[in-house]
C-alpha positions, -999 to +999 in steps of 0.1 A: +384-520-727+404-543-706+380-559-682+398-566-649+371-589-635+336-599-648+322-586-615+333-551-625+313-550-658+285-525-662+256-540-682+253-524-716+220-506-711+232-493-677+265-482-694+245-463-720+225-446-693+258-436-676+272-422-708+240-402-716+240-387-681+276-378-683+274-361-717+310-353-719+341-374-728+372-381-747+368-390-784+399-407-800+408-421-834+440-435-849+450-416-880+474-443-893+504-427-876+493-415-842+461-413-820+441-381-822+418-370-794+395-343-782+374-336-752+338-331-764+302-327-751+279-352-767+243-364-770+234-401-771+202-413-790+186-447-787+156-442-809+170-465-837+182-500-842+215-491-824+227-463-802+241-432-819+265-407-803+266-372-819+291-345-812+310-317-830+345-304-835+359-273-853+365-277-890+403-275-884+401-305-859+418-336-875+390-357-862+367-340-888+386-355-918+389-389-901+352-393-897+348-410-932+320-435-923+344-465-920+371-455-895+362-464-859+361-438-831+363-445-794+344-423-769+354-426-733+331-412-706+345-412-671+328-410-638+342-404-603+375-419-594+396-421-563+430-435-550+429-461-523+460-465-501+469-500-491+469-491-454+433-480-454+420-516-454+410-534-423+432-563-431+469-563-437+488-571-469+463-554-493+476-535-524+469-499-531+445-493-560+422-469-578+384-471-577+365-456-607+337-459-632+341-456-670+323-464-702+338-470-737+316-466-768+331-476-801+319-476-837+323-462-872+320-424-874+308-402-902+306-365-909+271-349-911+260-324-937+263-287-928+225-285-927+225-310-897+245-286-875+215-266-863+196-297-852+227-310-835+233-278-817+197-276-805+198-312-792+231-306-774+220-274-757+186-289-747+204-317-727+230-293-712+206-266-703+183-291-685+212-297-661+213-261-649+179-251-635+162-230-623+164-207-653+148-204-687+169-227-711+192-208-735+191-218-771+205-209-805+173-191-815+182-163-792+216-156-810+219-129-836+213-148-869+245-138-887+266-147-857+247-180-852+251-190-888+288-182-888+293-203-857+274-232-872+294-230-904+326-233-884+319-267-869+316-303-882+290-325-866+300-362-863+279-393-856+293-426-841+271-456-848+278-474-815+288-510-823+304-519-789+294-509-754+319-515-726+315-504-690+335-510-659+328-501-623+356-509-599+344-504-563+363-531-544+335-556-552+359-585-544+369-573-510+352-587-478+327-566-457+354-555-432+376-540-460+346-525-477+335-508-445+369-495-438+373-479-472+339-462-471+347-448-437+381-435-448+367-419-480+339-402-460+364-390-434+387-374-461+358-356-476+372-353-512+343-349-537+351-379-560+359-401-530+326-392-513+307-401-546+325-435-547+317-440-510+281-433-516+278-458-544+297-484-522+271-478-495+243-485-519+260-518-530+261-531-494+234-513-474+234-539-446+268-528-432+270-506-401+284-475-416 
């Protein structure tokens, strides 16, 4: 990840928390000729010496063959983002920009054995179902056994041993209070969901301002 400013960096543990909460992102890998990528849900574990990301793809997905234990994969988890026009600032002569949050996790990826698919599926569903209360969580155990086993046989579970954690949060940290306040007010007035979320986090960063 190209770090625009040190002030924008998200500390590694906070970046891992961000990725775990997001649970969905773009996985990419270079196959020697071109980049390959897929959007995937994932689970992140921190119960060992280093973080581990686990996700799955269909058996026909090129990423399955590339996960050889040596080749590095990149997982990108994005948060809210919003465009900022140059004439929204309080001061003149600013430049338009984009505010956003993102985390990059990089490391060697390996395919897991077929027997691991059920445990991966259970873990992934447990995290996802916890996000949609109130209802009894749905799980693989409720599926018709033949259909469940056919579904599990059709996927490849992949594990990334995370070697690098890079996070960036660009929320106009380098702007003075008058510009910070003007941007928050404009984002809240526009009411666009991503912009509202950025505005909320900007408020938290400078709670002393008269919003």
